[in-house]
N, C-alpha and C positions, 0 to 999 in steps of 0.2 A: 623694153620693160624688164626683161630678165636681168640686164645689167643693173638696173635700178634696184631690183629686189636683192641681188647679191651684194650690192653696195650697202644697202640698209643692214643686212646681216653682218657685214664686216664692221660697220660703224657700231652696231650693237655689241659686237664682241670686244671692241676697244673701249667703250664707254658704258659703265653700268647704268647711267641714267637713260641712255638711248635704248638699252636692252629692255627697259620696261615699256617701250613704245611699239616696237615692231617685232613680231614673231612669225616664223614660218608656220603656215596654217592652211586651212581649207574652208570652203563653204559648200553646203549642199543646198541647191536652190529649191524653190517651191516646186519646180518641175522635175526634180530628182537628179539634176546634173551636178557633178562634183567639180569644183573649181579650185585650183591650187594657187597660192600666192602668199601674201603677208597680211597678218591681222594686227591692227593697232590695238594694243592692250593698255591697261592703266585706267586711272579714273575711278569713280565710285562704282561699287557693285550694282547699284540700281541702274546705272547707265549701261553696263554690259548686258543687263536683262532686256533692255529696250531695243538696242541696235548693235550691229557689228560694223566696224569700219574696216574695209577690205580693199587691198590692192592686188588685183589679179595679175598673174604672169602674162596672160593673153589679154590684150585690150589696153585701153588708156584710161587714166584717171582713177580716182578713189571712189569706191561705192559705199554708201551708207544703207544697210539692209536691215529691215525689221522682220518680225515673225511672219508677216504676210509674203515676204519675198524669199525667205530662207527657212528650210526645215531644221538646219543645224549648222554649227560652225565649231571649229576647234583650232588650237594652236599648241606648238611645242613649248614646254616649260621644263627645262632640265631634262631628266630622263622620262618625263611623263607627257601625255597629251591631255590638255584641258578641253573638255567637250561641253558644249551647250546645245540643248534641244528645245525646239519651239513648241509651246503649248498655248492653249486658250483657256483661261480661267474665268469662271463666272464672276461678274461684278454687279453691284447694286447701282441703279435699279434695273434688273433684267438684262444687262448687257454682258459682254465678254471682253477680256483684255488679253492681247497676245504678249507672251513673255518668253525669253530664252532662260531656261533653268539649267544651272550647272549640274551635269551628271557626275556624281561622286562615285557611284558603284553601278556597273552594268551587270546584266545577267537575267535569269528568270524573274527576279525581283530587282528593281532599280531604285537607287536612292538619289534624290535631287535636293539641291540647296536653293533656297529663295530668300531674297531680302525684301522686307516690307517697311515702308516709311510710316511711322506712327508719331503721334504728338502726346507728350507727357510733361506736365508741370510747365507748360508754356514753351517747351523746346521740342524741336524735331529730332526724333530718334530713329535709328535703323535697327530693325529686329531681324534676326536670322531664323528661318523656319526650315524644317526638313519634311520632304514629301517622299512617299514610297509608291511605286507603281508596279503592276504585275502584267507582263505581256504588253499588249497594245492598249490596255485600259488607261484612262486618265489617272495621273498620280493623286494620291490622297494626302492631304495635309495632316501631319501628326501633331501639330502645335496644340490642337484642341482635344487631343486624345486623353481619355482616362487610360494612361499608358498601360497599367497592369492588365486591364480587361481587354482593351482594343488591340494592343500589340500581341497578346496571347491568341486572339481570334484571327488576326491577319496572318500570323506565322504558324497557324495550326497545322499546316502541311508537313511540318518537321517535328515529330514527337519529341525529339531530343531537346528541343528548345521550349516547347509549350509549357511544360510544368514549371520551369524556372521563371518564365515570363509571367505566368499567371500568379506565381508566388511572390512577385514583386522584387525579385533578386536583381533585375536589370532596370536601367533608367534611360530616358531619352538620349543622354550623352553616349550611350552604348550602341546607338542605331547603326552606325557604319559597320561595326563588328558583327552585330546581329544579322544584318543583311548579308554580309559576306559569308557568315557561317551557314545561314539558311540556304544560300545558293550552292554551297558545297555540302549539302546535308545528306549525300548518298551514304556516308558513314556517319550515323547520328552521334556516336560517341566522340568522334573527332571534332564535330561541330561544337558539341557541348564543352569539350575540353578547351577549345579556343576561347569560348566565352568565359569560362571559369578563370582561365589565365588572365584575360583582360580585366575581369572584375577584381582579382587579387592585386593587380598592378595599380589600380586606381584607388584602392582603399588604404 
């Protein structure tokens, strides 16, 4: 199996199309075990939220795991590691749906990306949403936020950001930088300076 894994990586290095299919990665099982192997990537974002296709170093065959079988998975993409974390979101009527959400920012506050299938004007559309979580609490969907008010309340632990957020100087597109600045808010003036720089670059 190890030879198979190495062979896949060599193939990916030689052929760009193959590089989009197999990446070195890991899975954390529902029982808390960490397994190393190869992750098959590519396809639609909605598919990556539903299941992970995993080839373990130890064992035989490919595994298709959902949020009930895996807590998280990740794979190497260039210099970065792309990480997905399993959550259960409330659904109508009265049920829950397990999803893997891509973790964009880790830290005291985490930022997650989710894709949702919607229908508009007779066509199926995919909408991207951003969720923020604090500690071990379930993440909160910011798509429905009154951003000025609710972002100011959520990030109120960082006085350097609160005033600017409540004044409407930042927007949903700034969420990644806001979260990163909040997580590094020990020096409030530094966090605020990072956001001001970001805002000037986008205007």
